[in-house]
C-alpha positions in Angstrom: 0.5 -21.4 10.4 4.0 -19.9 9.7 4.6 -16.5 11.2 5.1 -13.6 8.8 8.7 -12.4 8.7 9.4 -9.3 9.9 13.0 -8.6 8.7 15.1 -10.2 6.1 18.9 -10.2 5.2 18.4 -8.1 2.2 16.3 -5.7 4.2 19.4 -5.4 6.6 22.0 -5.7 4.1 23.3 -2.1 4.5 23.9 -2.9 8.2 25.7 -6.2 7.7 27.7 -5.6 4.5 30.1 -2.8 4.4 29.7 -0.2 1.8 32.1 -0.1 -1.2 32.0 3.7 -1.6 35.4 5.3 -1.6 34.7 7.7 1.2 32.8 4.8 3.4 36.0 2.8 2.6 38.3 5.5 4.1 36.0 6.4 6.7 35.8 2.8 8.3 39.0 1.2 7.1 41.7 3.4 7.4 44.4 1.9 10.1 45.8 4.1 12.9 49.3 4.1 14.4 48.2 2.0 17.1 46.6 -0.4 14.6 49.9 -1.1 12.9 51.6 -1.5 16.2 49.3 -4.3 17.0 49.1 -5.8 13.6 53.1 -6.0 13.7 53.0 -8.4 16.4 51.3 -11.1 14.1 53.7 -13.3 12.4 53.5 -13.9 8.8 51.9 -11.6 6.1 48.8 -13.8 5.8 48.2 -13.7 9.3 48.8 -10.0 9.6 46.1 -9.4 6.5 43.4 -12.0 8.0 44.2 -10.4 11.6 43.4 -6.7 10.4 40.4 -7.5 8.4 38.8 -9.6 11.5 39.7 -6.4 13.6 38.3 -3.9 11.1 35.1 -5.9 10.6 34.5 -6.1 14.2 34.5 -2.1 14.3 32.5 -1.9 11.3 29.9 -3.0 10.5 30.1 -4.6 14.0 30.2 -8.1 13.2 32.5 -11.3 13.1 34.0 -12.1 9.7 32.6 -15.4 8.9 34.5 -18.4 8.1 35.0 -18.5 4.4 33.6 -15.1 3.7 35.6 -12.8 1.4 35.5 -9.0 2.0 34.8 -6.9 -1.0 37.6 -6.5 -3.5 37.6 -2.6 -2.9 37.8 -2.8 0.8 40.5 -5.8 0.8 42.5 -3.9 -1.9 42.6 -0.6 0.3 43.5 -2.6 3.4 46.2 -4.4 1.8 47.9 -1.3 0.3 48.2 0.2 4.0 49.9 -2.9 5.0 52.0 -3.1 1.6 50.7 -6.7 1.1 49.0 -8.5 -1.7 45.3 -8.8 -1.4 45.6 -12.4 -3.0 46.9 -13.5 0.4 43.4 -13.7 1.6 42.8 -17.1 0.0 45.3 -18.6 2.0 44.3 -17.2 5.3 40.8 -18.9 5.2 42.6 -22.5 5.2 42.8 -22.7 8.9 39.7 -21.6 10.9 41.4 -22.0 14.2 43.7 -18.9 13.5 40.5 -16.9 12.6 39.1 -17.9 15.8 42.3 -17.0 17.8 42.6 -14.0 16.3 39.0 -12.9 17.4 39.1 -14.3 20.8 42.3 -11.8 21.2 40.5 -8.9 19.6 37.4 -9.4 21.5 39.2 -9.5 24.7 41.7 -6.7 23.9 38.8 -4.3 22.9 36.0 -5.6 25.0 33.6 -6.9 22.6 31.2 -9.4 23.7 28.9 -11.8 21.6 25.2 -11.5 21.6 24.2 -13.9 24.2 20.9 -14.4 26.7 22.3 -11.5 28.9 22.6 -9.0 26.0 18.9 -10.4 24.8 17.5 -9.1 27.7 19.4 -6.1 28.0 18.7 -5.0 24.3 15.0 -6.0 25.0 14.9 -3.6 27.9 16.3 -1.0 25.5 14.1 -1.4 22.8 10.6 -1.9 24.7 10.0 2.1 25.0 11.1 2.5 21.5 8.4 0.1 20.3 5.9 2.5 21.4 6.8 5.2 18.9 8.7 3.3 16.1 6.6 0.8 14.4 8.5 -0.1 11.2 10.7 -3.4 11.9 13.6 -2.2 9.7 13.7 1.2 11.3 13.7 -0.6 14.7 16.2 -2.9 13.7 18.4 -0.3 12.6 18.2 1.5 16.1 19.1 -1.8 17.9 21.9 -2.2 15.7 23.5 1.1 16.2 22.8 0.6 20.0 24.9 -2.9 20.1 27.6 -1.1 18.2 27.8 1.4 20.7 28.0 -1.2 23.6 30.5 -3.3 21.5 28.1 -6.2 21.1 29.1 -8.3 18.1 25.6 -8.3 15.8 23.7 -11.5 15.8 22.2 -13.0 12.7 19.0 -11.5 11.1 16.8 -14.1 12.5 17.9 -13.0 16.3 17.4 -9.4 15.3 13.9 -10.3 14.3 13.2 -12.1 17.2 14.4 -9.4 19.6 12.2 -6.6 17.5 9.4 -9.1 17.9 9.8 -9.5 21.8 10.3 -5.9 22.5 7.0 -4.9 20.4 5.3 -7.7 22.3 6.3 -6.6 25.7 5.5 -2.7 24.6 2.1 -3.9 23.8 1.4 -5.7 27.1 2.4 -2.9 28.8 0.0 -0.6 26.8 -2.8 -3.1 27.3 -2.0 -3.7 31.1 -2.1 0.2 31.5 -5.2 1.1 29.5 -7.4 -2.1 30.8 -5.4 -4.0 33.4 -7.6 -2.6 36.3 -10.9 -2.3 34.5 -14.0 -3.1 36.9 -16.0 -6.2 35.7 -19.2 -3.8 35.1 -17.0 -1.9 32.6 -15.8 -4.8 31.0 -19.5 -6.2 30.7 -20.4 -2.6 28.8 -17.4 -2.8 26.7 -18.1 -6.6 25.6 -21.9 -5.2 24.8 -20.3 -3.0 22.4 -19.6 -6.0 20.1 -23.1 -7.2 20.2 -26.2 -6.4 18.2 -28.2 -3.3 19.2 -31.7 -5.0 20.2 -33.1 -6.5 16.9 -30.8 -4.5 14.4 -28.2 -6.3 12.4 -25.3 -3.4 13.4 -23.5 -3.8 16.6 -23.3 -0.9 18.9 -19.8 -0.3 18.0 -20.8 -0.1 14.2 -23.6 2.3 15.2 -21.0 4.7 17.0 -18.4 4.5 14.3 -21.3 5.6 11.6 -22.6 9.0 12.8 -25.0 11.2 10.7 -22.7 14.0 9.0 -25.4 16.3 7.4 -26.4 19.3 9.4 -29.6 19.1 10.9 -31.3 19.2 14.5 -32.5 15.8 14.3 -28.9 14.8 13.4 -27.7 16.6 16.5 -29.8 14.6 18.5 -28.6 11.3 17.0 -24.8 12.5 17.7 -25.9 13.5 21.4 -27.5 9.8 21.9 -24.2 8.4 20.9 -22.2 10.6 22.8 -24.1 9.8 25.9 -23.8 5.9 25.0 -20.1 6.4 25.1 -20.2 8.6 28.2 -22.1 5.7 29.9 -19.2 3.3 29.6 -17.6 5.5 32.5 -14.1 5.3 30.8 -11.4 7.7 32.1 -9.9 9.9 29.3 -7.0 10.4 31.6 -6.1 6.7 30.7 -4.9 7.9 27.5 -2.3 10.2 28.6 -0.5 7.4 30.8 0.7 6.0 27.8 2.7 7.2 24.7 0.3 9.2 22.3 1.6 7.5 19.3 0.8 4.2 21.0 -2.8 5.3 22.2 -3.1 6.4 18.2 -2.4 3.0 17.0 -4.9 1.6 19.2 -7.5 3.7 18.3 -6.8 3.4 14.3 -7.1 -0.3 14.9 -10.2 -0.1 16.6 -11.8 2.2 13.7 -10.4 -0.6 11.1 -11.2 -4.2 12.8 -14.7 -5.3 12.7 -16.4 -6.2 15.8 -16.7 -10.0 15.1 -12.6 -9.8 14.4 -12.5 -7.7 17.8 -14.5 -10.4 19.8 -12.1 -13.1 19.1 -9.0 -11.5 20.2 -7.2 -11.8 23.6 -9.0 -10.3 26.4 -6.5 -7.9 27.4 -5.8 -6.7 23.8 -9.6 -6.6 23.4 -10.4 -4.4 26.1 -7.5 -2.1 25.6 -8.6 -1.5 22.1 -12.2 -0.7 23.4 -11.0 1.5 25.7 -9.2 3.4 23.1 -12.0 3.4 21.0 -14.3 4.8 23.5 -11.9 7.4 24.5 -11.5 8.7 21.2 -15.0 8.3 20.1 -16.0 10.6 23.0 -13.6 13.2 21.1 -14.8 12.7 17.9 -18.5 12.7 19.0 -17.9 16.0 20.8 -16.1 17.7 17.9 -18.8 16.3 15.7 -21.6 17.6 17.5 -20.0 21.1 18.0 -19.0 21.3 14.3 -22.6 20.4 13.3 -24.2 23.0 15.4 -21.9 25.3 14.0 -22.6 24.3 10.4 -26.4 24.4 11.2 -26.2 27.9 12.6 -24.4 28.8 9.5 -26.6 27.3 7.1 -29.7 28.8 9.0 -27.8 32.4 8.7 -27.1 31.7 5.0 -30.8 30.9 4.3 -31.8 34.0 6.2 -29.7 36.0 3.9 -31.0 34.3 0.9 -34.4 34.9 2.1 -34.0 38.6 2.7 -32.2 38.9 -0.4 -35.2 37.2 -2.3 -37.7 39.3 -0.5 -35.7 42.2 -1.3 -35.9 41.6 -4.9 -39.9 41.2 -4.5 -40.1 44.4 -2.3 -38.2 46.4 -4.8 -40.2 45.1 -7.8 -43.4 46.0 -5.7 -42.2 49.3 -4.8 -41.5 50.3 -8.4 -45.1 49.6 -9.4 -46.4 51.5 -6.4 -43.9 54.5 -7.0 -45.1 54.4 -10.6 -48.5 55.0 -9.4 -47.5 57.6 -7.0 -45.3 59.4 -9.3 -48.1 59.6 -11.8 -50.5 60.9 -9.1 -47.9 63.6 -8.0 -47.3 64.7 -11.8 -51.2 65.4 -12.0 -50.9 67.3 -8.7 -48.0 69.4 -9.9 -49.7 70.0 -13.1 -53.3 71.1 -11.4 -51.3 73.4 -9.5 -49.6 75.0 -12.2 -52.9 75.1 -14.2 -54.1 77.2 -11.1 -56.4 74.4 -10.0 -57.3 74.7 -6.2 -60.2 72.0 -5.7 -58.8 68.3 -5.7 -62.2 67.4 -6.9 -61.5 69.2 -10.0 -58.1 67.1 -10.6 -58.6 64.7 -13.1 -56.4 61.5 -13.6 -55.9 60.3 -10.1 -57.4 56.9 -8.8 -57.6 57.9 -5.1 -58.5 54.2 -4.0 -55.4 53.2 -5.8 -53.3 55.7 -4.3 -54.2 55.1 -0.9 -53.6 51.5 -1.3 -50.4 52.3 -2.8 -49.1 54.3 0.2 -50.3 51.7 2.5 -48.2 48.7 0.6 -45.3 51.1 0.6 -45.6 51.7 4.4 -45.5 47.9 4.8 -42.7 47.1 2.4 -40.2 49.9 4.1 -40.7 48.3 7.5 -37.1 47.6 8.6 -38.1 43.9 10.0 -39.2 42.8 6.8 -35.8 42.7 5.2 -33.8 42.1 8.3 -31.6 38.8 8.4 -32.0 38.6 12.1 -35.8 38.6 11.9 -35.6 35.9 9.4 -33.3 34.0 11.7 -35.6 34.3 14.6 -38.4 33.0 12.3 -36.6 29.8 12.0 -36.4 29.3 15.6 -38.8 26.3 15.6 -36.8 24.0 13.3 -33.9 24.3 15.7 -35.8 24.0 19.2 -35.9 20.3 19.3 -31.8 20.4 19.5 -31.1 23.4 21.7 -32.0 22.1 25.5 -29.9 18.6 24.7 -27.2 20.5 22.9 -26.5 22.9 25.8 -27.1 20.4 28.8 -24.7 17.8 26.9 -21.6 20.1 27.7 -20.1 22.0 30.3 -18.9 25.4 28.8 -16.1 27.0 30.3 -14.3 30.6 29.7 -12.8 33.7 31.3 -14.4 36.7 32.9 -15.2 38.5 29.7 -17.8 35.5 28.8 -19.3 34.9 32.1 -22.4 36.6 31.4 -22.9 34.3 27.9 -22.0 31.2 30.1 -24.8 32.3 32.5 -27.3 32.6 29.5 -26.3 29.2 28.4 -27.0 27.6 31.9 -30.1 29.6 32.2 -31.5 28.4 28.6 -30.3 24.8 29.5 -32.2 24.9 32.8 -35.3 25.8 31.2 -35.2 23.0 28.7 -34.5 20.5 31.4 -37.0 21.7 33.9 -39.8 22.3 31.0 -40.2 26.0 32.1 -41.7 28.3 29.5 -40.4 31.9 30.7 -37.3 33.4 31.1 -36.3 34.5 34.8 -36.6 38.3 35.2 -32.7 38.8 35.6 -31.4 37.5 32.6 -27.8 38.4 31.5 -28.0 41.0 28.5 -24.6 42.8 28.6 -23.2 40.1 25.9 -25.9 41.0 23.4 -24.5 42.8 20.2 -26.5 46.0 19.2 -27.8 44.4 16.3 -29.8 42.1 18.4 -31.2 44.5 20.9 -34.3 45.3 19.1 -35.3 41.8 18.6 -34.5 40.5 22.0 -36.0 43.2 24.0 -38.5 45.5 21.8 -40.3 46.8 24.7 -38.1 46.2 27.6 -39.2 42.6 27.7 -36.7 39.8 27.0 -38.5 37.6 24.0 -37.0 33.9 24.5 -36.9 32.9 20.9 -34.7 35.8 20.1 -32.7 35.4 23.3 -32.0 31.6 22.6 -30.9 32.5 19.1 -28.9 35.2 20.2 -27.1 33.0 23.0 -26.4 30.4 20.6 -25.0 32.6 17.8 -22.5 34.3 20.0 -21.6 31.0 21.6 -20.6 29.8 17.9 -18.5 33.0 17.5 -17.0 32.4 21.0 -16.3 28.9 20.5 -14.6 29.6 16.9 -12.2 32.2 18.4 -11.4 30.1 21.6 -13.0 32.4 24.2 -15.0 29.5 25.6 
């Protein structure tokens, strides 16, 4: 099968064909006094014009003026005017190619130009290989190589040779990246990476596909599913420091390729490339799944807080309506009492219009409705602890949180709660850190001096959420 072309003469035309813009012509084809002195050594007008054009083309665009090639008319006229010659003399210069070759050899020796040979190919490959890590567009890389060859006074080869140079540099750069990422992997790690491409038991999806498609909706069960994937990636025992040993753009390119390519296609790749892509996929997936888990817990807590706020808002509306009904009864009863007093009635038994049983019931309802915990968001949030409980322990035990001195109490609380879930204990230790607890939580966490576990856990999670957002942890 034919190899796909990376470059064409049309794509590199601006590097091989000089511009006919007046400013560009003036910039690149203006002769100096030294040039005039050298040109004067040539015999005959035709020879002087041809010698000058060969010399100028070696300088810009930096290539040999080929046999039978005619420079663009604006350039030829500009140079001929400087020499006080006719541009039509050029047609006579091309009749004897031996003269052109003789001029070319003389100019190369005088100015130190050299042709693009095998030695130049190796030199330019060594120059281009580090660039290939960062530059992915073949045309841009070719432009960098052409500029460097001009700087080194190497006459430009054909576009086919430039393409071969770009291809070789990219291949060597890829081989180096593959070797750094996966060249020294133990056989056990290679086996685990290969199993990522196999089906998961009796399921149709491979482990890699399963890892690529984590759940997105915030829910406690989905946090557990994310943690399951994260644990699988960690079991590969890949050193994330490997990603720092190669240019970041090269690592990103491999990880993006791992996200696109199918497991079936991956299994057919050359082993060095396959393992390098899988290592990049593993390192990137650990980062992505870590971020996804933390983000989902953040969203889940935020969702619980919003639902608690909506709940207290709805309860407040119901409470207000109920209070209005009780207040109507109370105000009516109070009005009867005031009227009885104004009429000089001293005995309560003589006061009519008051339904004493209903009044007593209304007072009890009013006392219940005005209790602060019935309309507090924190109380509503604590009531939802049960829905979050399955994910709290696995989440806290999946990560190692770190921070400065100001958050050490909170970090200690995180460790205590994680240990409770890991060991199966029910009671909190007597010396739980509490200094991080905000005032709005104190009446719920320690209502009578004893720490309530459900309230303590949710307080720790909400404070951890805020500290993660601020970057303190």
